[in-house]
C-alpha positions as CSV (number, residue, x, y, z in Angstrom):
1,X,46.3,60.3,57.3
2,X,44.9,60.7,53.5
3,X,48.6,60.5,51.8
4,X,49.4,57.3,53.8
5,X,46.3,55.8,52.3
6,X,47.0,56.5,49.0
7,X,50.3,55.2,49.2
8,X,49.6,51.4,50.5
9,X,47.2,51.0,47.7
10,X,49.3,52.2,45.1
11,X,51.8,49.8,46.5
12,X,49.3,47.4,47.0
13,X,48.1,47.3,43.3
14,X,52.3,47.1,42.4
15,X,52.5,44.0,44.4
16,X,49.3,42.7,42.7
17,X,50.6,43.2,39.2
18,X,54.1,41.8,39.3
19,X,52.1,38.6,41.0
20,X,49.6,38.9,38.4
21,X,52.9,39.1,35.7
22,X,54.8,36.4,37.8
23,X,51.9,33.8,37.5
24,X,51.5,34.5,34.1
25,X,54.5,33.6,32.7
26,X,54.5,30.9,35.0
27,X,51.1,29.5,33.4
28,X,52.7,30.2,29.6
29,X,55.3,27.7,30.9
30,X,53.1,25.3,31.4
31,X,50.5,25.5,28.8
32,X,52.4,23.7,25.6
33,X,52.9,20.7,27.9
34,X,49.6,20.8,28.9
35,X,47.9,21.5,25.5
36,X,50.2,18.2,24.8
37,X,48.5,16.4,27.5
38,X,44.8,17.5,26.3
39,X,45.7,16.8,22.3
40,X,43.9,19.2,20.9
41,X,43.3,18.1,17.1
42,X,45.0,19.4,14.4
43,X,43.9,20.2,11.0
44,X,46.6,18.3,8.6
45,X,48.3,20.1,5.4
46,X,47.1,17.0,3.3
47,X,45.1,16.6,0.1
48,X,40.7,16.5,0.5
49,X,39.9,13.0,-0.7
50,X,37.4,12.4,-3.4
51,X,34.1,11.2,-2.3
52,X,33.3,7.8,-3.8
53,X,30.1,6.3,-4.8
54,X,27.1,6.7,-3.1
55,X,26.4,3.5,-4.2
56,X,29.0,1.4,-4.1
57,X,27.8,-1.7,-7.4
58,X,27.0,-5.0,-6.1
59,X,29.9,-6.5,-8.3
60,X,32.5,-4.9,-5.6
61,X,30.8,-5.6,-2.6
62,X,32.2,-9.0,-2.6
63,X,33.5,-12.0,-4.8
64,X,31.0,-13.3,-6.8
65,X,29.8,-16.7,-5.7
66,X,31.8,-19.7,-7.4
67,X,28.9,-21.3,-9.8
68,X,30.3,-25.4,-9.2
69,X,29.5,-24.2,-5.1
70,X,26.4,-22.9,-5.4
71,X,25.2,-25.5,-7.8
72,X,26.6,-27.9,-5.1
73,X,24.9,-26.6,-2.2
74,X,21.5,-25.3,-3.8
75,X,20.9,-28.7,-6.0
76,X,19.8,-31.3,-3.2
77,X,17.4,-28.9,-1.8
78,X,16.2,-28.3,-5.5
79,X,15.2,-32.0,-5.8
80,X,13.9,-31.9,-2.3
81,X,10.5,-34.9,-2.8
82,X,8.7,-32.3,-1.1
83,X,9.2,-30.0,-3.9
84,X,7.4,-31.8,-6.5
85,X,7.9,-32.6,-9.6
86,X,8.2,-29.5,-11.7
87,X,10.5,-27.3,-10.0
88,X,12.0,-24.3,-11.6
89,X,15.2,-21.8,-10.1
90,X,17.5,-18.6,-10.9
91,X,20.2,-17.9,-8.9
92,X,21.6,-14.4,-10.7
93,X,24.2,-11.9,-10.3
94,X,21.8,-8.4,-9.2
95,X,25.0,-6.0,-10.8
96,X,25.8,-7.6,-14.2
97,X,22.7,-10.2,-14.7
98,X,24.7,-13.3,-14.3
99,X,23.3,-16.2,-14.3
100,X,25.1,-18.6,-11.1
101,X,22.4,-21.1,-11.2
102,X,19.5,-22.4,-13.2
103,X,16.9,-25.3,-13.1
104,X,13.9,-24.9,-15.8
105,X,14.2,-21.0,-15.6
106,X,12.6,-20.3,-19.0
107,X,10.1,-22.3,-18.2
108,X,6.5,-20.5,-17.3
109,X,5.2,-22.0,-13.6
110,X,2.3,-20.8,-11.6
111,X,3.1,-17.4,-10.8
112,X,0.5,-17.3,-7.0
113,X,1.1,-14.0,-5.0
114,X,4.5,-13.7,-6.7
115,X,2.8,-12.4,-9.9
116,X,2.4,-9.2,-8.0
117,X,5.7,-8.4,-8.6
118,X,4.9,-8.1,-12.0
119,X,2.0,-6.1,-11.4
120,X,4.1,-3.6,-8.8
121,X,6.7,-2.4,-11.6
122,X,4.5,-2.0,-14.3
123,X,2.6,0.2,-11.7
124,X,5.4,2.0,-10.5
125,X,6.4,2.5,-13.7
126,X,3.4,3.9,-15.2
127,X,1.3,5.4,-13.0
128,X,4.5,6.8,-10.7
129,X,5.2,6.5,-7.0
130,X,3.3,9.4,-5.9
131,X,0.1,8.9,-7.9
132,X,-3.2,8.9,-6.2
133,X,-6.7,8.1,-7.0
134,X,-9.9,9.6,-6.2
135,X,-13.5,8.9,-4.6
136,X,-15.8,11.6,-5.8
137,X,-19.3,12.9,-4.7
138,X,-21.1,14.6,-7.7
139,X,-24.4,15.8,-7.7
140,X,-26.7,13.4,-9.8
141,X,-29.7,16.3,-11.3
142,X,-32.4,17.4,-8.2
143,X,-32.0,16.2,-5.0
144,X,-29.3,13.6,-6.3
145,X,-26.2,12.9,-5.8
146,X,-23.8,10.4,-6.9
147,X,-21.1,8.3,-5.3
148,X,-18.2,7.7,-8.4
149,X,-15.7,4.8,-7.4
150,X,-12.5,6.1,-8.7
151,X,-10.6,1.9,-8.2
152,X,-9.0,3.0,-4.8
153,X,-8.2,-0.1,-3.5
154,X,-7.9,1.1,0.1
155,X,-10.7,2.7,0.7
156,X,-12.0,2.8,4.2
157,X,-15.8,3.0,5.7
158,X,-15.1,4.8,8.7
159,X,-12.0,5.5,10.8
160,X,-9.0,2.5,11.0
161,X,-6.7,2.1,14.0
162,X,-4.1,4.4,14.1
163,X,-1.8,1.8,13.6
164,X,-2.4,0.9,10.8
165,X,0.3,2.6,8.0
166,X,-0.6,3.9,5.4
167,X,-4.2,5.8,6.6
168,X,-6.8,5.0,3.9
169,X,-9.0,7.6,2.5
170,X,-12.8,7.5,4.4
171,X,-16.2,7.6,3.3
172,X,-17.2,8.7,6.5
173,X,-14.7,11.7,5.8
174,X,-16.2,11.8,2.2
175,X,-19.7,12.1,4.0
176,X,-18.7,15.0,6.2
177,X,-17.9,17.0,2.7
178,X,-20.8,15.8,1.2
179,X,-23.3,17.2,3.8
180,X,-21.4,20.7,4.1
181,X,-21.7,20.7,0.7
182,X,-25.3,19.8,0.7
183,X,-26.2,22.5,3.8
184,X,-24.6,25.3,2.6
185,X,-26.7,25.2,-0.5
186,X,-29.6,24.6,1.6
187,X,-30.0,20.6,0.7
188,X,-31.2,18.6,3.6
189,X,-32.8,15.9,1.2
190,X,-31.3,14.0,-1.2
191,X,-30.8,10.1,-3.4
192,X,-28.0,8.3,-3.4
193,X,-26.9,7.0,-6.7
194,X,-23.6,5.1,-6.8
195,X,-20.5,5.0,-10.7
196,X,-18.9,1.5,-10.9
197,X,-18.4,2.5,-14.1
198,X,-14.4,3.0,-14.1
199,X,-14.1,-0.5,-14.2
200,X,-15.4,-2.8,-17.2
201,X,-16.4,-6.6,-17.8
202,X,-16.3,-10.0,-15.5
203,X,-15.7,-9.4,-11.2
204,X,-13.9,-12.5,-11.3
205,X,-10.9,-13.7,-13.3
206,X,-10.6,-16.7,-15.6
207,X,-9.8,-20.0,-13.4
208,X,-10.6,-18.2,-10.0
209,X,-12.4,-20.3,-7.5
210,X,-15.6,-19.2,-5.9
211,X,-13.9,-20.2,-2.5
212,X,-11.1,-17.1,-2.5
213,X,-14.2,-14.6,-1.7
214,X,-16.0,-17.8,0.8
215,X,-12.4,-17.8,1.8
216,X,-11.2,-14.2,2.5
217,X,-8.9,-14.4,-0.2
218,X,-10.6,-11.3,-1.9
219,X,-13.4,-9.7,-3.1
220,X,-16.1,-9.6,-6.6
221,X,-13.7,-6.5,-7.9
222,X,-15.2,-3.5,-8.7
223,X,-14.3,0.3,-8.3
224,X,-15.8,1.4,-6.1
225,X,-15.4,-0.9,-2.2
226,X,-14.4,-0.2,1.3
227,X,-12.2,-2.3,3.5
228,X,-11.3,-4.7,0.3
229,X,-14.8,-6.3,1.0
230,X,-13.3,-7.5,4.5
231,X,-16.4,-7.6,7.2
232,X,-16.5,-7.7,10.8
233,X,-18.7,-10.9,12.2
234,X,-21.9,-8.9,12.2
235,X,-21.7,-8.4,8.2
236,X,-20.2,-4.0,8.1
237,X,-17.0,-3.2,6.9
238,X,-14.3,-3.8,8.8
239,X,-11.8,-0.3,9.5
240,X,-9.4,-2.4,10.0
241,X,-6.3,-3.8,7.9
242,X,-6.3,-7.5,9.2
243,X,-4.8,-9.5,6.1
244,X,-5.8,-12.9,9.5
245,X,-9.6,-11.9,8.9
246,X,-10.7,-15.2,6.5
247,X,-14.4,-14.9,6.9
248,X,-16.6,-14.5,3.4
249,X,-15.7,-11.4,2.2
250,X,-19.4,-9.3,0.4
251,X,-20.0,-10.1,-2.5
252,X,-21.6,-7.0,-3.2
253,X,-18.9,-4.3,-2.3
254,X,-20.1,-1.4,-4.4
255,X,-23.9,-1.9,-2.4
256,X,-22.2,-2.4,0.4
257,X,-19.9,0.9,0.5
258,X,-23.0,2.9,-0.8
259,X,-25.4,1.3,2.1
260,X,-22.2,2.7,4.6
261,X,-21.9,6.0,3.1
262,X,-25.9,6.5,3.1
263,X,-25.0,6.0,6.5
264,X,-22.6,8.7,7.3
265,X,-24.6,11.0,5.7
266,X,-27.9,10.2,8.3
267,X,-25.2,11.2,10.5
268,X,-24.7,14.2,9.5
269,X,-27.9,15.4,9.0
270,X,-29.3,14.5,5.4
271,X,-31.8,12.6,4.7
272,X,-32.3,9.9,2.1
273,X,-34.9,9.1,-0.2
274,X,-35.1,5.7,-0.6
275,X,-32.4,2.9,-0.7
276,X,-29.0,3.5,-3.0
277,X,-29.4,2.3,-6.7
278,X,-26.7,1.7,-8.9
279,X,-26.2,5.1,-11.7
280,X,-24.0,6.8,-13.4
281,X,-22.1,10.6,-13.2
282,X,-23.1,12.6,-15.9
283,X,-21.2,15.0,-17.4
284,X,-20.1,18.0,-16.6
285,X,-21.4,17.3,-13.3
286,X,-20.5,19.7,-10.2
287,X,-17.5,18.3,-7.8
288,X,-19.2,18.5,-4.1
289,X,-16.4,16.5,-2.7
290,X,-13.4,14.1,-2.6
291,X,-10.7,12.1,-1.1
292,X,-7.8,10.8,-2.3
293,X,-5.7,7.5,-1.6
294,X,-2.0,6.9,-0.4
295,X,0.2,7.0,-2.3
296,X,0.7,4.5,-4.7
297,X,4.2,3.9,-3.6
298,X,2.8,2.8,-0.3
299,X,0.0,1.0,-1.7
300,X,2.1,-0.7,-3.4
301,X,4.2,-1.7,-0.4
302,X,0.7,-2.8,2.0
303,X,-0.3,-5.3,-1.3
304,X,3.1,-6.6,-1.1
305,X,4.1,-7.6,2.4
306,X,0.7,-8.8,3.0
307,X,-0.5,-10.2,-0.6
308,X,-3.3,-8.4,-0.7
309,X,-4.9,-9.2,-4.2
310,X,-7.6,-6.7,-3.9
311,X,-5.3,-3.7,-4.3
312,X,-3.1,-6.2,-7.5
313,X,-6.1,-6.3,-9.0
314,X,-7.0,-2.8,-8.5
315,X,-4.0,-1.3,-9.5
316,X,-3.8,-3.5,-12.6
317,X,-6.9,-1.9,-13.8
318,X,-5.1,1.4,-12.8
319,X,-2.1,0.4,-15.4
320,X,-5.1,-0.2,-18.3
321,X,-6.8,2.7,-17.5
322,X,-3.4,4.6,-17.7
323,X,-2.3,3.2,-21.5
324,X,-5.8,3.3,-22.9
325,X,-6.5,-0.2,-22.8
326,X,-10.1,-1.3,-20.4
327,X,-10.3,-1.7,-17.0
328,X,-11.0,-5.3,-17.1
329,X,-9.2,-8.8,-16.0
330,X,-8.2,-8.7,-19.7
331,X,-6.8,-5.2,-20.3
332,X,-5.1,-5.1,-17.0
333,X,-3.2,-8.3,-17.7
334,X,-2.2,-7.0,-20.9
335,X,-1.1,-3.2,-19.8
336,X,1.4,-5.1,-17.3
337,X,2.5,-7.9,-19.5
338,X,3.4,-4.6,-22.2
339,X,5.0,-2.4,-19.9
340,X,7.1,-5.5,-18.7
341,X,7.8,-5.6,-22.4
342,X,8.9,-2.1,-22.7
343,X,11.3,-2.9,-19.4
344,X,12.6,-5.6,-21.6
345,X,12.0,-7.4,-19.0
346,X,8.4,-9.6,-19.9
347,X,9.7,-12.5,-21.7
348,X,8.3,-15.4,-20.3
349,X,4.8,-14.1,-18.2
350,X,1.7,-14.8,-19.7
351,X,-0.9,-13.3,-17.1
352,X,-4.8,-13.2,-16.8
353,X,-4.8,-11.2,-13.6
354,X,-2.7,-9.0,-11.7
355,X,-2.8,-10.6,-8.5
356,X,-1.6,-14.6,-9.5
357,X,-4.5,-16.1,-8.2
358,X,-5.8,-17.5,-10.8
359,X,-4.1,-20.9,-12.2
360,X,-4.3,-20.2,-16.0
361,X,-1.4,-17.3,-15.3
362,X,2.2,-18.8,-16.4
363,X,5.7,-17.1,-15.3
364,X,9.4,-18.0,-15.7
365,X,11.5,-18.0,-12.7
366,X,13.9,-15.9,-14.9
367,X,11.0,-13.2,-15.4
368,X,11.0,-12.8,-11.8
369,X,14.7,-12.7,-11.5
370,X,14.5,-9.9,-13.8
371,X,11.5,-7.7,-12.4
372,X,13.5,-8.3,-8.4
373,X,17.0,-7.0,-10.8
374,X,15.3,-4.0,-12.4
375,X,13.2,-3.1,-9.4
376,X,16.3,-3.4,-7.4
377,X,19.2,-2.0,-9.8
378,X,18.3,-1.4,-13.3
379,X,15.2,0.2,-13.5
380,X,13.8,3.5,-13.0
381,X,14.4,4.8,-9.3
382,X,10.5,5.2,-9.6
383,X,11.1,1.2,-9.2
384,X,12.5,0.6,-6.2
385,X,10.1,1.0,-4.0
386,X,9.0,-2.2,-4.8
387,X,12.2,-3.8,-2.9
388,X,11.4,-1.4,0.2
389,X,8.4,-3.1,0.4
390,X,8.9,-6.9,0.0
391,X,8.8,-8.6,3.2
392,X,11.5,-9.7,4.9
393,X,12.4,-13.1,6.2
394,X,11.8,-13.8,9.7
395,X,9.9,-10.0,11.0
396,X,7.3,-8.5,8.2
397,X,4.9,-9.5,5.9
398,X,4.3,-13.0,4.4
399,X,7.6,-14.0,5.6
400,X,7.3,-12.7,9.1
401,X,7.0,-16.5,11.4
402,X,3.0,-16.9,11.4
403,X,1.8,-15.5,8.6
404,X,2.4,-17.7,5.9
405,X,3.4,-21.3,5.0
406,X,6.7,-19.6,4.3
407,X,8.7,-18.5,7.3
408,X,11.8,-21.4,8.7
409,X,14.0,-19.8,7.2
410,X,17.2,-20.3,9.5
411,X,19.6,-17.4,10.9
412,X,21.5,-16.3,8.4
413,X,18.6,-15.1,6.4
414,X,17.0,-13.8,9.2
415,X,16.8,-9.5,7.8
416,X,18.3,-10.2,4.6
417,X,16.3,-12.1,2.7
418,X,13.3,-10.0,0.3
419,X,11.4,-11.6,-1.3
420,X,7.5,-11.9,-2.4
421,X,6.3,-14.5,-1.5
422,X,3.4,-16.8,-4.1
423,X,1.2,-20.0,-2.7
424,X,-2.2,-22.0,-4.0
425,X,-3.1,-25.3,-3.6
426,X,-0.1,-26.6,-5.2
427,X,2.0,-24.4,-6.1
428,X,5.1,-23.1,-3.7
429,X,7.0,-19.9,-4.7
430,X,10.1,-17.3,-3.7
431,X,11.3,-14.3,-5.5
432,X,13.6,-11.9,-3.7
433,X,16.8,-10.0,-3.3
434,X,19.5,-11.0,-0.8
435,X,22.7,-10.1,0.1
436,X,25.7,-13.4,0.8
437,X,28.3,-13.6,3.3
438,X,30.7,-12.7,1.3
439,X,28.8,-9.8,0.9
440,X,27.7,-10.1,-3.2
441,X,23.7,-9.4,-3.8
442,X,21.5,-11.7,-5.5
443,X,18.6,-12.0,-7.1
444,X,17.0,-15.2,-7.1
445,X,13.3,-17.4,-7.6
446,X,12.3,-20.4,-6.5
447,X,9.0,-21.6,-7.9
448,X,6.9,-24.8,-8.1
449,X,4.0,-25.4,-9.3
450,X,2.7,-29.6,-8.8
451,X,3.2,-30.2,-5.2
452,X,1.4,-34.0,-5.3
453,X,-0.7,-33.6,-2.8
454,X,-1.9,-30.2,0.2
455,X,-0.7,-31.1,2.8
456,X,2.1,-30.9,1.4
457,X,2.5,-26.9,1.0
458,X,3.8,-26.5,4.2
459,X,7.1,-28.7,3.5
460,X,7.2,-27.6,-0.1
461,X,7.8,-23.7,1.3
462,X,10.2,-25.1,4.3
463,X,12.2,-25.7,1.2
464,X,12.2,-23.1,-0.2
465,X,13.1,-21.6,2.9
466,X,15.5,-24.2,3.1
467,X,17.3,-22.9,-0.4
468,X,16.9,-19.3,0.3
469,X,18.5,-19.7,3.6
470,X,21.7,-21.6,2.2
471,X,21.6,-18.7,-0.8
472,X,22.4,-15.8,1.8
473,X,24.6,-18.3,4.2
474,X,27.2,-19.1,1.0
475,X,30.0,-17.3,-0.3
476,X,30.6,-20.5,-2.0
477,X,33.3,-18.5,-3.2
């Protein structure tokens, strides 16, 4: 019985081997045809392609616009009655710098906030995109501390909404660190002084109207302030980035900041003797706590997108400090201008402030276009943050719908035009970069500073919007 079982098993095993071999041969015969149907990729025996340039030169993107046709498209718009009698314009090839369209391009105009382009370029060039500004608390002698302003234009009092970007340093955090230091050293009751000596000179610039503060455009410039002097209806610091807050700003921003700081110290268990008073940091004072601003590249984007005057003025002063000049309006304007000259972009620039609020500022369209080209193409990589921070037509900042007198762009400009706006009562300016329909990159500046009546400001801005739209939509070959 055992032998019969063994024989049967061997026979079955032999039949299984025969079946497997036959199936294998059949599959082998079918496999090439099936693989061909699957179209399995093969590595071709060809030479490897050499890598090209990561950044394609602007001139290689498409043909340069024809000057005559570009002039035919832009000249009627530049002659619009709404723009007034003094209009300047320039369009240049971003790659070569060749001037493609020009109208009073070398003449000086009131730049309004387009001057912030100059401050942004100078700040990034002198300070570097990763620069930060520090607000400190130091010992001030027996039972006293000094809050030292570091010229951080983004410093907030309390915590802003998480949606705000970039997130600023806060007095709340600074007070918490100070309270920890005091408790660790057995101190529970102090007197507070505040030091604003980093900046010097007048707190408002030549030509500034007092209404700039009462209408929420700017605050007196000092090295210690919070929330750019913006206040809630209750008169307390507004811990949110709200460019639409046109309530009067603080007239005493340093004192307001010191008062807010005392409130946070009390909440953290520290008693205050008397009210905060002006003072000065002593040489060799011990640093008890400090907070640092966001990086400069983020602040530049913040400034450009919402046309933030306080940030512009503080950054201009930081340039002056780094260059060994007084941190005043005149020192800051001279420092920014000197750096632009070093970068070969200072011709046609006369500044008295860093924000463009003063009607005494003068900048030519050619100077603005040169600075744009410097930031976008020919200048150091540190300057690229200027272009990244510019408002985008129809989408962001002062070029978003309803965010300024500009914004009536046609479809060709939407998402394509990146530019800094500028407007005062009789001034409208737009300077930036765009790509035309041929894929050619262009720098431009359109300016007017003799709008006949304030009621025509929106119409003038719309005419400039039309010029930018035409430029973006015109291959003009």
